[in-house]
ZAROBA-123222 format. One line per field, with one value per residue (C-alpha): residue number from 1; x negated, z negated, y negated. Coordinates in Angstrom, 1 decimal. Example, Ala and Ser with C-alpha at 12.3 -4.5 7.8 and 13.67 -1.06 7.14 Angstrom:
2
i <- c(1, 2)
x <- c(-12.3, -13.7)
z <- c(-7.8, -7.1)
y <- c(4.5, 1.1)
# end
This chain:
299
i <- c(1, 2, 3, 4, 5, 6, 7, 8, 9, 10, 11, 12, 13, 14, 15, 16, 17, 18, 19, 20, 21, 22, 23, 24, 25, 26, 27, 28, 29, 30, 31, 32, 33, 34, 35, 36, 37, 38, 39, 40, 41, 42, 43, 44, 45, 46, 47, 48, 49, 50, 51, 52, 53, 54, 55, 56, 57, 58, 59, 60, 61, 62, 63, 64, 65, 66, 67, 68, 69, 70, 71, 72, 73, 74, 75, 76, 77, 78, 79, 80, 81, 82, 83, 84, 85, 86, 87, 88, 89, 90, 91, 92, 93, 94, 95, 96, 97, 98, 99, 100, 101, 102, 103, 104, 105, 106, 107, 108, 109, 110, 111, 112, 113, 114, 115, 116, 117, 118, 119, 120, 121, 122, 123, 124, 125, 126, 127, 128, 129, 130, 131, 132, 133, 134, 135, 136, 137, 138, 139, 140, 141, 142, 143, 144, 145, 146, 147, 148, 149, 150, 151, 152, 153, 154, 155, 156, 157, 158, 159, 160, 161, 162, 163, 164, 165, 166, 167, 168, 169, 170, 171, 172, 173, 174, 175, 176, 177, 178, 179, 180, 181, 182, 183, 184, 185, 186, 187, 188, 189, 190, 191, 192, 193, 194, 195, 196, 197, 198, 199, 200, 201, 202, 203, 204, 205, 206, 207, 208, 209, 210, 211, 212, 213, 214, 215, 216, 217, 218, 219, 220, 221, 222, 223, 224, 225, 226, 227, 228, 229, 230, 231, 232, 233, 234, 235, 236, 237, 238, 239, 240, 241, 242, 243, 244, 245, 246, 247, 248, 249, 250, 251, 252, 253, 254, 255, 256, 257, 258, 259, 260, 261, 262, 263, 264, 265, 266, 267, 268, 269, 270, 271, 272, 273, 274, 275, 276, 277, 278, 279, 280, 281, 282, 283, 284, 285, 286, 287, 288, 289, 290, 291, 292, 293, 294, 295, 296, 297, 298, 299)
x <- c(-99.4, -96.6, -96.5, -93.9, -94.2, -93.7, -90.8, -89.0, -89.0, -87.3, -83.6, -81.0, -80.4, -83.6, -86.6, -90.3, -90.3, -87.7, -89.9, -92.1, -89.0, -87.3, -90.4, -90.8, -87.2, -87.4, -90.6, -89.0, -86.0, -88.2, -90.4, -87.4, -85.9, -89.1, -89.4, -85.7, -86.3, -89.4, -87.6, -84.8, -87.2, -89.0, -85.7, -84.5, -87.8, -88.0, -84.5, -85.4, -88.6, -86.6, -84.3, -87.0, -89.8, -92.3, -93.7, -97.4, -97.0, -98.0, -96.4, -93.0, -92.3, -90.7, -92.9, -91.2, -91.7, -93.1, -92.8, -93.9, -97.7, -98.8, -99.3, -100.3, -96.8, -95.1, -96.9, -95.6, -94.2, -96.3, -95.1, -94.6, -97.6, -97.9, -99.1, -96.0, -93.3, -94.0, -92.1, -94.4, -97.6, -99.3, -99.5, -102.4, -102.9, -100.4, -101.6, -100.2, -100.1, -103.5, -105.3, -108.1, -107.6, -109.4, -107.7, -108.2, -108.0, -108.7, -109.8, -107.2, -108.6, -106.9, -109.2, -112.3, -114.0, -113.8, -117.0, -118.9, -119.8, -123.5, -125.5, -126.4, -130.0, -132.2, -133.9, -131.5, -134.2, -136.4, -133.3, -132.3, -135.8, -135.9, -132.5, -133.7, -136.9, -134.9, -132.1, -133.3, -137.0, -136.6, -136.9, -140.2, -141.3, -142.6, -139.1, -137.9, -134.5, -132.9, -129.4, -128.1, -124.8, -124.7, -121.2, -119.5, -119.4, -123.1, -125.4, -125.1, -128.2, -129.9, -133.5, -135.2, -138.7, -139.7, -137.6, -134.8, -132.3, -130.3, -127.4, -127.4, -125.0, -125.7, -122.1, -121.7, -124.5, -121.7, -120.5, -123.6, -126.5, -128.0, -126.0, -124.7, -126.5, -125.3, -127.0, -130.0, -130.0, -132.4, -132.4, -130.0, -127.0, -123.8, -121.0, -118.0, -115.9, -117.7, -115.3, -117.8, -120.2, -117.8, -116.8, -116.6, -117.7, -114.7, -115.1, -113.6, -116.0, -115.6, -115.8, -115.1, -113.2, -111.1, -111.4, -111.2, -110.9, -114.1, -115.3, -118.5, -120.0, -123.1, -124.4, -125.9, -124.0, -122.6, -123.4, -120.8, -119.5, -120.0, -117.4, -116.3, -113.3, -111.7, -108.1, -107.4, -104.3, -103.5, -103.3, -106.6, -109.0, -112.7, -115.2, -118.5, -121.7, -123.7, -127.6, -129.1, -128.6, -127.1, -124.0, -122.9, -119.5, -118.0, -114.6, -113.1, -109.4, -108.1, -105.7, -107.1, -106.7, -104.2, -103.4, -101.2, -101.8, -103.8, -101.1, -99.6, -101.6, -101.8, -105.0, -107.9, -108.0, -111.3, -111.3, -114.3, -114.2, -116.3, -117.5, -114.5, -112.2, -110.9, -110.6, -113.0, -111.8, -109.8, -109.5, -107.5, -109.9, -108.9, -108.7, -111.3, -113.1, -114.1, -113.8, -116.6, -119.7, -122.2, -124.7, -125.9, -122.6, -119.1, -116.1)
z <- c(-94.6, -93.9, -95.4, -93.8, -96.4, -99.2, -97.4, -96.9, -100.6, -101.5, -102.3, -100.2, -101.4, -103.4, -102.4, -103.1, -106.0, -107.7, -107.6, -110.7, -112.8, -111.4, -111.9, -115.5, -116.2, -114.8, -116.7, -119.9, -119.4, -118.5, -121.6, -123.8, -122.5, -123.0, -126.6, -127.4, -125.9, -128.0, -131.2, -130.4, -129.8, -133.0, -134.9, -133.4, -133.9, -137.5, -138.2, -136.7, -138.8, -142.0, -141.2, -140.5, -142.7, -140.0, -138.3, -138.5, -142.3, -143.3, -146.7, -145.1, -147.0, -145.0, -144.8, -144.6, -141.2, -139.6, -135.8, -132.9, -132.2, -128.7, -126.4, -122.7, -121.8, -124.0, -123.9, -126.2, -124.1, -124.3, -126.7, -125.7, -125.9, -126.3, -122.8, -121.1, -123.5, -124.1, -121.4, -119.2, -120.0, -117.0, -116.5, -114.7, -111.3, -111.9, -112.2, -114.5, -113.6, -113.9, -113.6, -111.1, -108.6, -105.5, -102.4, -98.6, -95.9, -96.0, -99.2, -100.8, -100.5, -103.8, -105.6, -104.4, -106.2, -104.5, -102.6, -104.0, -101.2, -100.4, -98.9, -95.2, -94.3, -94.0, -91.0, -88.8, -86.5, -89.3, -91.0, -87.8, -87.1, -90.7, -90.1, -86.8, -88.4, -91.2, -89.2, -85.7, -85.2, -81.7, -80.1, -81.8, -84.0, -81.0, -79.6, -78.5, -78.8, -75.4, -76.4, -79.4, -80.7, -83.9, -85.2, -88.5, -89.8, -88.9, -86.0, -83.3, -81.4, -79.1, -79.6, -76.7, -75.7, -72.4, -73.0, -75.5, -76.7, -79.8, -80.9, -84.4, -86.5, -89.7, -90.7, -92.3, -94.7, -96.5, -97.5, -98.1, -98.0, -94.9, -91.7, -89.0, -86.2, -82.9, -81.8, -79.7, -76.0, -73.1, -70.8, -68.0, -66.6, -67.6, -65.2, -65.3, -65.8, -69.1, -71.8, -74.5, -73.4, -74.5, -77.9, -80.8, -84.5, -86.7, -90.4, -93.3, -94.5, -97.6, -97.1, -99.7, -102.0, -99.2, -96.8, -93.1, -90.1, -88.1, -84.8, -82.9, -79.8, -77.6, -74.5, -71.0, -68.0, -65.4, -61.8, -60.2, -63.5, -64.6, -67.4, -70.4, -72.5, -75.5, -76.5, -80.1, -82.0, -83.1, -79.4, -79.4, -76.5, -77.2, -74.3, -74.5, -74.3, -71.3, -71.4, -68.2, -68.2, -71.7, -73.5, -77.1, -78.7, -82.2, -83.5, -87.0, -87.4, -88.7, -91.3, -94.3, -94.3, -96.6, -97.3, -94.6, -92.2, -89.8, -89.6, -86.2, -84.5, -80.7, -79.1, -78.3, -74.6, -72.7, -69.3, -67.0, -64.2, -61.3, -61.1, -59.0, -61.8, -60.2, -62.5, -62.0, -64.8, -68.0, -71.0, -74.2, -76.9, -78.9, -82.6, -84.6, -81.5, -79.7, -82.7, -84.9, -82.8, -85.6, -87.1, -90.2, -92.2, -92.0, -90.6)
y <- c(-85.8, -83.4, -79.9, -77.7, -74.9, -77.4, -79.0, -75.7, -75.1, -78.4, -78.0, -79.8, -83.3, -83.3, -85.4, -84.6, -87.0, -84.8, -81.7, -82.3, -82.9, -79.8, -77.7, -78.8, -78.1, -74.6, -74.0, -75.1, -72.8, -69.9, -70.4, -70.8, -67.6, -65.7, -67.0, -66.0, -62.6, -62.2, -63.2, -60.8, -57.9, -58.5, -58.6, -55.3, -53.6, -54.8, -53.5, -50.1, -50.0, -50.8, -47.9, -45.4, -46.8, -46.0, -49.1, -48.5, -47.9, -44.4, -44.7, -45.1, -48.3, -51.1, -54.2, -57.6, -59.2, -56.0, -55.9, -53.7, -53.7, -54.7, -51.8, -51.7, -50.7, -53.2, -56.6, -59.3, -62.2, -65.4, -68.0, -71.6, -73.8, -77.6, -78.1, -76.7, -77.8, -81.5, -83.6, -85.5, -83.6, -82.1, -78.4, -76.8, -78.4, -81.2, -84.8, -87.4, -91.1, -92.6, -89.3, -89.1, -86.3, -85.1, -86.5, -86.2, -88.8, -92.5, -94.1, -96.3, -99.9, -100.7, -98.2, -99.8, -102.7, -106.1, -106.9, -109.8, -112.2, -112.1, -114.9, -114.8, -114.0, -117.1, -115.6, -113.6, -112.3, -111.0, -109.5, -107.7, -106.4, -105.0, -103.3, -101.9, -100.5, -98.9, -97.5, -96.7, -97.4, -98.9, -101.3, -101.9, -104.8, -106.7, -106.9, -110.3, -112.0, -111.9, -113.1, -114.9, -116.4, -118.4, -118.7, -119.7, -116.1, -115.4, -114.6, -111.9, -111.2, -108.7, -107.5, -105.9, -104.6, -103.0, -99.9, -100.4, -103.0, -103.2, -105.4, -106.8, -108.9, -110.8, -111.7, -108.3, -109.3, -111.2, -107.8, -105.7, -108.1, -106.6, -106.8, -104.5, -102.7, -101.2, -98.0, -98.9, -97.9, -97.7, -100.7, -99.9, -101.7, -99.8, -99.0, -101.4, -98.2, -97.3, -98.5, -97.3, -100.0, -102.6, -101.1, -103.5, -103.3, -104.1, -104.8, -106.8, -109.5, -111.7, -115.5, -118.2, -115.8, -114.3, -111.4, -111.6, -109.2, -109.6, -108.2, -108.4, -106.7, -106.8, -105.2, -105.4, -106.9, -104.4, -105.2, -107.4, -108.7, -112.3, -112.7, -110.6, -111.5, -109.8, -110.4, -109.5, -108.3, -111.8, -112.9, -114.9, -114.4, -114.7, -115.1, -113.3, -115.5, -114.3, -114.6, -113.3, -109.5, -109.5, -110.7, -111.1, -111.7, -112.4, -113.2, -113.7, -113.9, -117.3, -115.8, -113.9, -110.2, -108.7, -105.0, -103.6, -106.4, -104.2, -101.5, -100.8, -103.6, -103.8, -102.6, -104.9, -105.7, -106.1, -107.8, -107.8, -110.5, -111.7, -115.3, -116.1, -115.0, -111.9, -108.9, -106.0, -103.8, -104.0, -101.7, -101.3, -100.0, -97.0, -97.8, -95.8, -94.6, -97.8, -100.1, -98.7, -99.5, -99.7, -97.1, -98.9, -98.5, -97.2, -99.1)
# end
C-alpha cells in the first residue's frame, strides 16, 4: 500500500528498505551526541564546583565526582540505553524479522496452516440440509432435491420447497468438513441481465495432497435461456447442467494451485444462450464481487 507522506520523507536514491538502517544510524549519532554533551557538562560543572567549593555542599569542601543537580530548567540529557544502541534491536514501534505485528489487508497464505484434507460427506443431501438449517433456516427440512451434479470434486445440488431454493456444494467439505452454501432465495426466475444471478463461489480445495482452484454455481433459469456456459481463466469452458427450471455447475482446474498463480487472471466469462445457440447475454464476472457467492464461509 502506498504512503505518500512516507514516500516524501525518503531521501533521493534511497529505497524504503534503507530507512530502518538510516533511522538507526541517525538515532545512534543523536544519542552519542547527547551522551558526549552530558559528560562535558558534568566535567565543566565539576570543575566550577571545585573552584568555588559550593556544589550542594554547605561545608564548601569539594566532593569528588560532584555534578549539577537536576532542576526543571536544566534537565539532564537521557543516557543511551541497550534498546537503542545495539545494532539490529528494535526500537519502539519497529519490528524485527520474525516478530508478529498487526497488519492490514489480505492474510498472507504462507502464514496460514495447510488445510488437512477432510473426507466428503457420505450423504450429500443430508449434509446440505444440515448446512441450510445451521446457516439460513430455509428452505425447510422438507425441501427436495430439484437439481444435482455429482462430479469428481464433490456434489453440487439445489434444495427447494414451495417458497425458497438454495444451492449447496460438498466439495468444500474437503477443506472444512462441512461444505459450501449459496444464500437462499425466493423461487422466481431471474432476469437474463442480472449478472449476480450467475455469480460463482471460488475456493481452494485440497485433493490428494495438492490444492486446486475450484468453482461452483447454481440458480434458476431465466426465461428464453436454454444453455449457460462458464469460460474460466485457464481457457476451459464448462457447461451448466440444466434440470427443469434450475441449473448447477462445477469446475476444478486441472493444474494444482500454487502461490501467485491466481494473480492478474482474466475474468470468468458467462454466456447465456437460446436452444438454437444464439447468445442472449454474456458477462465477465468481477473478481471478489461476483466470485464469492457463498454465505457459510469466506472466499
